[in-house]
N, C-alpha and C positions, 0 to 999 in steps of 0.2 A: 902928667895929664896928656902929653902929646901921644903917649902910647894908647890912650883910651880909644881913639877912633880905630886904631889898628886892632885892638882887642875886640872892639864892637864889630868891626868889619869881619874879622876872622870868625867870630861866633855866628854872625848872620849868614856867612858863606857856607859854613858847615850845615846850618839848619836848612839852607836852600838845597844843598846837595842831598841831604837826608830826605827832604820832602819830595824831590824828584824821584829818588829811588823807591819811596813808598808808593807814589802814584804809578810808576812803571810796574812795580810788583803787583799792585791791585789790577791794573789793566791785563797783565799776563794771566792772573788767576781767573779773571772774568772771561777772557778768551778761551781758556781751557774748559770752563764750565759750559760754554755755548755748544749747541749741537753742531755736528760736522756740516760744513757748507755743502749745498747741492750745486754741483757744477758738472760740466761735460768735458771729456777730453778732446772734443772737436769744437771748432768755432761755432758760435751760436748763429742761427739764421737771422736775417734782417729783422729790425725791430717791428716793422709793419706786419711781418708774418707772425711773430710772437703775439702781437696784439690781436690779430685775427684768430689765432688758435685759442688764446685765453678767453676771448669774448664768446666764442662758441663752444669752449671746453671740448675741443675735438679729441683730446686725450681720454675722454670718458665715453667716446662713441663705441657702440657695441662691436663694430667691426674691428676697431683698433684693439679692444679688449680681447676679442677672439683671436686675432692674428698673433698676439703676444702670449696667449694662453694665461691671461691674468685671472686669478681667483680672488674674489672680494673677501677681506678678513672681517672679523667681528667688529674691529675698531674703525671700520670704514676704509682702511687702506687696501692696498693690493699686493699680491705676490704672484709671480709667474710660476706655473708648474713645470716649465722647462728648466732643466738643471745643467745644461751645457752653457759655458760662458760665451761661446762664439755666437750665441743666439741674440746677444745684446750688443749694441754699439756704446751706449752709455754705461759707465761703471755702476750706475744706480738703476739701470734698466729693469732689473728683476723685480724691484719693488716700487718703481716710480714711473707710471705711464707717461707723464708729462715730460720728464727728462729724456726718456727714450725717444719720444716723438720729436723733440727738438734736436736731439743728437742725430737721429736718422735723417731729418731734413737737411741738416748741415752736411752730413756725410754724402747725401745724394747730390749735393751741389759741387763736390770736389771734382777737380779736372780729371778727365779720362786718362791723361798721360801718366798719372801716378800709378796706374794699375796695369795688369796684363791678364791673359787667360788663366795663368797659374794663380796669381793673386787677384781675385776678382774685385771689380768695383762694387761698392755697396749696393748700387742699383741692381747688379747681377746676383749678388748674394741674397738679396731680399726683394725679389720681383713683385710679390703680392703686396708688401708694404709700400713699395715704390708706386705701384699702380694706384693704390687707394689714396696715398698722400698727394700724388700728382693730380688726381681727380678732385680731391677736396680743395687743394690750394688754388686750382684753376678758378674756383668761385671768387677768389680775391684778385684775380688777374695775374697771378704769379705763374710763370712758365719755367719748367726745368729743361735742361738740355739732355736729351736721351743719350744713353751710352749703348753701344752695340754689345750684346751679351751672347756670344757665339755658343758657348757650352750649354747654357740654359736653353737656347732656341733649338739646338740640335736634339737635346733630351726631350723637350716638349713635343717636337715633331714626331718622335718615335711613338709617343702616346696617342696623339691625334684623337682625343676623346670626343664622342658625340653625346654621351650621357654618363650617368653615375648609377651604380647599383650597390646596395648594401647586401652583403651575403652573410647568411648565418649557417655555420656548420654545427651539426648536432653534437651532443656530448660524447666524449671519448674517455671512458673510465680508466684506460691503461696509461693515461698521461695526466698527472695531477693538475697541470696548468690548463687542461681542456675538459675537465669533468663537467663544467657547467655549460659547455658550448663555446663557440668562438665566432666573432664577427670581423669582417674586413670589407674593404671597398673594391669594387671593380670599376675601372674606367672604360666604358664601352667605346669601341672603335667607331670611326665615322663610316667606314665601309661596312654597313650593316647587312650581315647575312647570319644564318644559323651557326655557320662555322666560325665566324669572326668573333663571336662571344668568347670562344676558347682562346683566340689569339689576342684578346684584350689583355690589359695589364691589371694586376691586383696590387692594391696598396695594403700592406699588412703591418700591424704593430704587435710586437712580441718581446718578451724578455730575452736577454742574451745570457744564458746560464753559464755559470763559472764552476759548477760542480755537478756530478752525476749521482751524488749520494742523496737518497730520497729524503732523509731527515734534514740535512742542511738545505736541500732544495726547498723544502716546505718552510723552514725558518726564514731563509733569505727572501723567499717569495712573499711571505707575510709582512716582512719588516722593511721592504724597499731595498734589499741587498743586491738586486740585479739592475742593470741598465735596461730600459725599454727603448727600442728604436723602431722607426718606420723603415720599411723596405719596399722596393718595387720589383715585381717579378711577373712572368707570364701567367695568366689565369689558368691555362691548362695544367700548369705544374701544381697549383692548389687543388684543382679538380682531381688530379692523379693522386696527390697526397691524401686528401680527405676522403674522396669517393671510392678510390680503388685500393689504397694501402691501409687506411684506418676504418673503412666501411662506415663513413659518416655521411648522412644525407645533407644536401645543400638546399637552402631556400634563398631565392634571389628576390630582393625587394627593390624594384625600379624607382628611383627618386625623380621627382618632378622638378628638374632643373633646366635653366636656359644656358646659352653659350657663355654669358657673362659670369654666371655662378660657377660653371665648370672651369673657366679660365682662372678665376681666383683660387679655386681648389688646387689646380695643377701647379700654379705658381707657389702656393703655400707648401705643397708637398716637397718642392725643391728646397724651400727654406728649412724644412724639418730635417733634411739630411745632414744639417750642420749641428744638430743637438741631440740630446737624449733626455729621457724622463726616468726618474726613479720608479721602478715597477713595483706595484703593490697588488698582490693576488686578489684581495677582497674588493678594493675600491678603484684605485687608479690602474686598471687592467686594460686588456685589449679593447673591450667594448667601450670603456670610458673614453679612451683617447681616439677611437674611431668616431665617436660622437663629436669630439672636438673638431674633427676634420669636416664632418657634416655641417657643423655650426658655421664654418667659413661660408658655406652656401646660404645658410639661413641665420645670419648673425643676431637677429632680433629674438631668437628662441634660445634661451640659456638653459641648458640641460642640467647644470651643476646643482641647482636648487632641488632638482628631482632625485638626485642620487647623493645625499649628504653622507651616508655611512658606507654603503657597499653598492656594487654595480653587477647585476646579473644580465647576461646577454639577451635573454628573452624580454626582460623589462625595458631594455633600450629600444627594442622594436615596438613594444607597446607604447612607449613614450612618443615615438615618431608618428604612430598611427592616431594619436590624440589629435593631430593636426591634419585635417582632410587634404590639404594641398601638398603635402610632402611626398607621400608614397602613392604611385599611380598604378602599380601592378605587382603581382607576386608570381614567381615561377618556381616549380619544384624540380630539383635535379637529383634523382635517386642515386644512391651508392651502388657499387657493383654487387654488394650483398643483397640489397633491396631488389635489384633487377633479377638476381638469381632466385630469390625467394618466390617471386611472382612467376618466373618462367617454369620452374620445376612442377608447378601445379598442372601444367598441360600434359605431363607424362604419367603413364601408369607405372606401377612399381618395377616391372621388368625393364621398361624403357629407361627409367631413371637410373637403374643399376648399370645399364650399358653406358649411359652418358657419364656416370661417375668413373667407371673404369677407363674410359677414353681420356677423361680429364686428368686422371692420375698417372698418365703415361710419363715416363721419366725421359731418358735420352732418345727413346724410339717410340713412335706412335703405336699404340696397341688398339686393335679393332677386335673386341671380344666376340665370342660365339653368340649367335642370336641376332647380331646386327644385320647380316645378309638376309635373314628371314623377314625383315621389316619391309613394308612398302616404301617407295621413294619418299612419299609425303612424311611418313614417320621417321625415316632416316634423316630427312632434313631437319625435323624438329629436334631429334636427338643430337645431331651435330651442332645445331644452333646453341643448344644449352651446354653441350660439352665445351664449346669454345669459350663461353662465359665462365664456366666452372674452372676450366684450365687456368685462365688468367687469375681467377679468384684464389685458387690454391697456390699459384706461383707468386703472385704479387708483382709489385713494381719496385723500382729503385734498387734492382739487383746489381751485383758486380758485373762489369762489362762482359766477361767471359761467360758467366752463367746466363746473363740476359740474352746473349747470342744463341745459346742452345735452346732457351725457352722460345725465342722467336721462330726458330727453325721448326720446332714441334708444333707451335701455334699455326704456322703457315701450312703445315701438312693437314691439320684439321680443317682449315679454311679451304684448301684446295679440294679436299674430298667433298666438302659442302658445295663448292662451286660446280662440281661435275653433275650435280643433281639439278635438273631443270624445274625447280620448284621455288615459288615465291614464298619467303618466310612470312608466317602469320605474325601480325603485330600483337605483342603482349600488352594487355590492358593492365597497367600498374595500379595497385591499390595505394592510394595516396594517404599517408598518415596525416594527423592533424598538425597544422603549422605551429611554429614555436610561439607565435603571439596569442595562441589560444590557451596557453599554459596557465595554471593557477599561480597565484602570487608566490614568491619564493619564501617569504617569512610566514611564520605560523604562531598563532596564539590560541591556547586551549584552556578552557575552564570546565571543571566537572566535580563529581563527588562519587563516593562509593563506600564499600564496607569490606572489612577483613576480619579474621579471627583475632586481630589486635585492636579492633575498634573501627568506628566510622572515620571518614576523612574527606577533605576537599583537596582538589588538585589544581595546579596552575602550571602550564607549560609554555615555553617560549623558545623559538629558534629563528635565527636570521635566514637560514637557507637549509634545505631546498625542497626535497621530495622523498616520500617513502613508498613502500611497496604496495600500499592499498590506497594511495591518493589517486585522484583522476590522472590518467596517463596522457591526456591531450597535451601535445607539445613537449612531452618528455620521452626518454627512452623507456620502453616497456621493461618490466621486471628488474628495475634498478632502484636503488635507494642511496641518496647522498644527504646525510645530516651533518651539519657542523655547528658547534657551540650550542647545542640543544640543552636547555636547563629545565628540569622538572622538579617542582616543589610540592610539598604535601603538608597540610595541617591536620595533625592527629587529634581528634576530639577527646580521646581518653587522656592523653598526656598533656594536651593543650600546648603542643610545640610545633614549630615549623621545621620540617625535615627536608633534607635534600634527597629526593627520590632517585634522581640520576642526573648525570651530566655527561653528554657525548661531545668530547672534543672533536671527534670525527667518527662517522659510521658509514661505511660503504658496502653495499651488497650488489653484486652483478650476477644475475642468473641467466646463463646461456642455455637455450633450448637445444638439446641434442637431437639431430636429425640424421637421416641416412646420408645426406650430402655435406653435413656440417657437424664436425666433432670439435667442440670447444668446451673447456672447463669453466665452471662458475667459480666465484671466489667471494670472500667477505673479509672485512677488516674493521675493527673498532677499537677506539682508545677512549677511556673515560672512567666514570664511577657508576656503581650500581648499589642499591640498598638491599641489605639482608635484614628484614625486620624481625627475624628470630633472635637476633643479637640485641644487647642492651643499647637503647637509643641515646643513652647519656654519653657525653664525651665523644660523639661521632663514631662510636665503636661499630655501628651498623653499616658504615660506609666501606665498600670494597673498591679499590682502584684496580682496573682491569684492562689488560691488552688481550684481545682475542681475534681469531681469524683462521682461515684455511681454505683449501680448494674444495670444490664440490661438483656435482652434476645436476642437471635439470632437464625435464622433458614436459611436454604439454599435450593435452588432448582437448577435444572440442565437443564434449557431451552437452554442456551448457553453452556458455559463451567461450570460456577458456579455462582449463584447469591445468595448473603448473605444479609439478611435484619436484621437490628439491631435497638434496642430501649433501651435507657438508661434513668433511672431517675437520673438526675444530679443535684448536689448542688454545689454552688460556693460561695467562700468568695473572694471579690474583694476589693483591697485597692489602691488608687491613691496617688499622691504626695502632696495633699492638707493638711493633709490626710483626706480622706473620706472612710469609710469602709462600704461595702454593702454585705448583705447576700441575695442570691436569689436561687430559686429552680424551676426546670422545667424538660424538656425532650430534649434529643438529639436522633434523629433517622435518618436512611438513608439506603443506598444500597451500597454494594461493589460488583462490577460486573467484573468478570474475563471473558473478551470478548474472548480473545485467549490466547495462552501461552505467547504472547509478548505484550499484551495490557490489562491494568487494569484501572478501573475507580472507584472513590468513590464520592458519592453525599449525602448531608445531610442537615438537618434543625435543628436549636437549638432555643428553646424558654425558657427563664428564667424569672420567675415572681419575682419581687422585694418584699422581705419580710421585710427587715429591713435595714435602712441606717442611719449613724450617722449625716449626714447633710441633705440637700435637697434631697427628694426622687428621686432616679434615675428612668429613664424610664425602662420599661421592655426590655429585650434584645431579638432581633430577628436576627438570622444569617442564611443565605443560602450560601452554599459553594459547590464547585465541583472541582475535580482534576483528570486528566487522565495521565497515564504514558505509554509511548511507549518504550519498552525495546530494545535498539539497540544491546546490548550484555549483558553478565552477570553483568558487572560493569558500564554500560553507559545507561542513560535514557534521553529522551526528555519529559518534563512535561508541561502541560497547566493547569492553575489554575484560578478560578474565585470566587468572594465573594461579597455578598450584606449584609450590616449591617443596620438593622432598616429601610430599604427601602430609606435611604437618603445618603448612602455611598456605592460606588461600586469600584471594582478593578479587573483587569485581567492581567495576565502576563504569559510569557513562560520562561523556564529555561532549561539549560543543566546540568545534574546531573552526577557526577563521584563518584563511590564507590572505595575505595582503602584500 
């Protein structure tokens, strides 16, 4: 019996140990199931400041959201579009505005002695955030001790801005990233003269390419495969690049900003140098992120809701113009090509020929016969234009040795001009329509028609951008850029919905051949096209097609403008059998601008079958025409007809809405 207590004690002790183990195990499991704790790697600010921040929810302030580039998610949370880790102090800063705010405040309170010019104090790394936080916390009576930021202050002094200008560069079809145009910011210098605009600094956002392969460039650009970064460079370099090398007109939209707004923007530009953004060609592109910079000056205007799917440069300007107080003026800066086009109109055929021969001088200046017979006034006009054409032909950005020779010949032309005691006549430039007058980039079209396969109704939709007979206002004339255009058709005879066509991309650039300008036209398209002569069952009527080639174009002005074009076009066609065919031929036609509200295109295509993997296809013959009646900037009525190989025809009418 004496052993019973021991037995009883032993049993109870084991039970006690087992119970503690179970409790410990349950606590461990519960802890693992809890969400990760939210904490900062820096000390928290004083409790009074936290209370002040939470009571006013300063972390939801539009300025704080803009400074951190936060995007509101569907579930109500936030995520920053900045993808560089150095942009955040808190490890949770990318998705938690409150945590980042608290961490920044604590970091801004750290002693100056811990840092140097090489390893900057947080106040110096993030001067815009510091200024905003310091201003807001002063309302609670809290004061920071300012840190001297030598590197930032020296950089900001170089900029010395007095204003801000949003600059739009027109589209450049030879560069996929610039086909839709490009926007950037100019920080206007305090010493305001006509010349100092060129000496101002431009703030540019662009992708950093890692490949020169056109295919991979397109794929990476569409999927965020490049880093996008902000850069600062003199404005005259952008004018030279766009206006003189790429022949792109510039439109300058002066922003209505005060010194306080400019100061915040300059401080934030410094902050952006520490991060990058994943670059997306369609939405998070140059214009999207330039707007995010404008938003620092106007934090209450959130542009992101306006561009949920894609961002087109012209639309960003239209967005800003919706607010009367943001843009206060517009200036047009023509490209070298636009200047030349206007200047040559003042010369007759013989004088222009002389100017062209002078401008095409190589290592030695050539003064052709006939020049000495001109009056001094006409010599002056010829040399004025020759100097512009010479630089237009030679370009800028040349290797140093070649640039030296070009400058020597250019100097000779100017010295000959200086010998004439004649004042140059100012050329009146014909100003094109500004980019904000452009029709909407997206298109919706509904219509109906008839063919020898039965009647049908049509539905077309494309997100971007412009075709050859759309209104030209705000776009480059004689160009077409269509992306992701889908055309559907309901055939009443078969009662089926058919894919009429899908253009992954279609680009047409028609360059007008002139005596002083010889430039090839070109076109390229990738997508599908329907051949309704084939069986519509099992998608056998669908052809996958890659087509394109070089061409020539020229214009006359019997009506408003008549443009004739001829392309040598090659096609690779694949159907669903599959059968692959290669053919080569011509596509030619006429684009007729009858009036400002009526445009017509008509053409003929012939493609000779070169190679086919199965039975040889017949050669392709197509005749087509389309006329557009512009009811307004964003509304068309269109009539279209087509004949294929003289055994299939169709015609239809549609209502087109751009938005």
